[in-house]
N, C-alpha and C positions, 0 to 999 in steps of 0.2 A: 505493503498501497504508501503512497507517496505524502511523502509530510506536504509541510507546511513552507511552503517558501519564501519568509524572511523580504528577502530582498537580494538581489542578484548587480555588481557593479561594475565596470571594465577599467583597470588602470592597470599601470606596467608591462603592458600587453599580456594582463592576460585576466579571466572571469573568475570573478570573487561571489561565492554568494553559500548565502548563509540559509539555511533550513532547521526546518524542527520537526525534531520525530517520534510522532506519541503511540505513532500504531507496537502495540509489544512484542509480535513472532520478528519484527525490523532490528528494533531495540536487542532481544536475545539473539540474531543471528552476529550479528554486529560486536556485541559483548564477545562470545565464541569466536570468532577471530582473531578479537583482538587478547583474547586471556590466552590461545591454540600458540602462542609464545612469546621470550621474553619481549618486552616492552624497553625498548633502549631508549635511553636518556642524548640526544641527538647534537639538543643545543637547550640553552639555555636551563644546565645547571647548577649555576650559579643564583637565578629563581627558583629555584625548582629545595636547594637548602636554606638558602629563605624560609618556605615553605614550611619545610617542614621542623625549622626553627623554634617559627611561627604556634605549629600545634604541638611542640612539645612544652611550650610555654603556658599558652591554652587548656592545659591537662594538668599542666602542677598549677596553676592558677587555680580552677571549676572541678580534680579531681576526677573529671568526664571526657570519658573517646569519643561522644557523639556530639560536636559540636561542630558551626562551620568551618572552622576552623581546622576538622577529618581531609576534608576535599580542595580541589588544591585545581584550575583552569590549565587543560591543555588542547595542542594539537596534533591529534596522531594522523602521521599518515605513512606507506610503507616503504620502505629501504630498498627503494629499486630500481632501475638506473633512469626509468621510463615514466617516476613521479617524483624525481627530485631532483634539484638541477643544484653543485656543489661550484659556487665558485671559491677564488682565492681573495684571502688580505691580505697586501701585500704591508712587506716591511720598508721602512724609512730610520736612518740614522743619522745622531747628532753626539757632539760626546766628545765623538773619537776623529781624530785628523787620518785625513786619505790614506797615508802612508802604513801605519800605525791598521785602518780598516781591511786592507788587501792584507798587509803583516801575516794577519790573525786569520784570516779567508785558507789565506796562500798554505794555511795548517794541512788543512780539511777538503779543499777546492782547486782545480786547476783551470783557471785562468785562460779567456781566448777567446779571441776576435772577434764580437758578433754584430749582425745587421739589425738594426731593428727593424721591425716591417706588419703590417697585422695581421699576420700569423703566429706574431713571434710564443701566444699563448700555451699556443696547440703542438708550435715543438718543442716547446720544453717540453710536454707529456711527452713526447716522442721518442722526443733525443732525450730525456731521462736529466735533464740539466736546471737551471738554476740560471739569472738574467741579474748581471749588478749596474744598475743604470745613473752615471756621474752627467754631473750637472754642468760640463761640456757636451752635453747629448749620446756622447761615442758609452757602447756597451759591451758586455762584454760575456762571454761565457761561464758558470762558473759550476763545475763536472768533480765530482766525491768521485775523489783519487780510491782507490784501491784499497778496499780491505776498513777504510777510516770508520764506515756507522753501520758495518756487519751488525753487531750488535746492541741499534740504535732502531728503536722507532719509526718506521717508514714517514717520518713525516718531515719537512722541511722545516717547520716552526723549529722541533726540535731540533736538527743537528745545528741550524742557527745562533739559536740556545748555548748549543757546546760549542762554539767553533769560534761563539763569544765570550765566552763564559772570562769575568774577569779583565771585562777590556777596556769599559768603564763608559761604552756604549751605549745610550739610549737611542727605543725603537721608538716608534709614531707607526699605526696601522691605517692602510688607507686600502681600499677595492678600487678596483676599474684598471685598466691603462695607462689610455688616456689621461685621468683624472695621478697619474703617480706620475709619467710622461710632469707635467704642466708644475709640481709641485717642488720634482727633483730638480726643477730649470730653474724655479721662480722665487721660493726660499730657501732660507741658511739650510736644507739636511747634507750633509759630507756624503750621499748618496743614497740608491733605495735600493734594494731586492725587490724581484718578482720571482714570487712561490708559486706552486704549483701546488691545485685546489686538492683535499684529502678525498682521499678515498671511497666507497661508503663499504669496503673492505675494512680497511683500518678504523673506523668509525666506529661498526663491528666490535673489531676488538678491542678497541680501546674502552672499549663499557662493558662487558662481558670480561677485560680484567681488571673489573674497577677500579682504570687510570682515570685522570680526564686530561684533555685534549692541551695544548699550548693557550697563550691566549690569542686570542684570536685569529684560530686555526679554519673555522667553518663560516663562508657567507652563505648563503641559503633563497634561493629566488624560484618565485615570484615570493616577493613579499608579504606576508597577510596583513595586510588593514590594519591600523593601529584601532581598537578603539571596537571593529566593529563590533563584538563578541567582548561583553562586560560578567564580570563576577560580583554585586554583590556581595561588599563583607557585610552589611545590616540589612535586615527586612526590610525591603522599599516600604515607601509611605503604600496605605488603600486611597485609593483613589475617590472626592467623593464624586 
């Protein structure tokens, strides 16, 4: 039985629709599908931790386990390629000279000249390497040295944290190739590094091992509309 369509909006090249489902059979079917496997936190684990902390505070204060704090609002999505688009959030560095940045990175990566192109992000994935952008417009491949990351999770963010540990470099995050190029050229950054999108396999592995992603590891698109669905923390007033 179809639910009640509450609204539909086109935004960011996607159609966002909200439907209220009240049919018991359909609700049970959805519940069974979700319960058939683990639900992995692919994004929003900090907000989930806050929700759990709030729940525990309410339990301690009230001695109850049946308050509104026992539940939180979440979006459940299939963790498969055709249902999820994962983009990278790239890195911009300050607090370190260009020579020092190159010296630290050189212990883990080989440098090779690269040519900036509209396909460079796809080329990075295909060729299994990163790209460093310099303020003068030059760019270079960063090719992992043989064996240096053999026992490290396959996350570019983790690799860069390892390579720049104790370097004093300060990191800022930015998604989008055009945005990265513009900021490296126009702002006071030593360099920017383009990283590859996190794979679904690595998201699953990280969650199942009970680990956390490095900061800003994933950028999911299209983004859900902010405020499209709200969960009241207090009972709503009755309409007169």
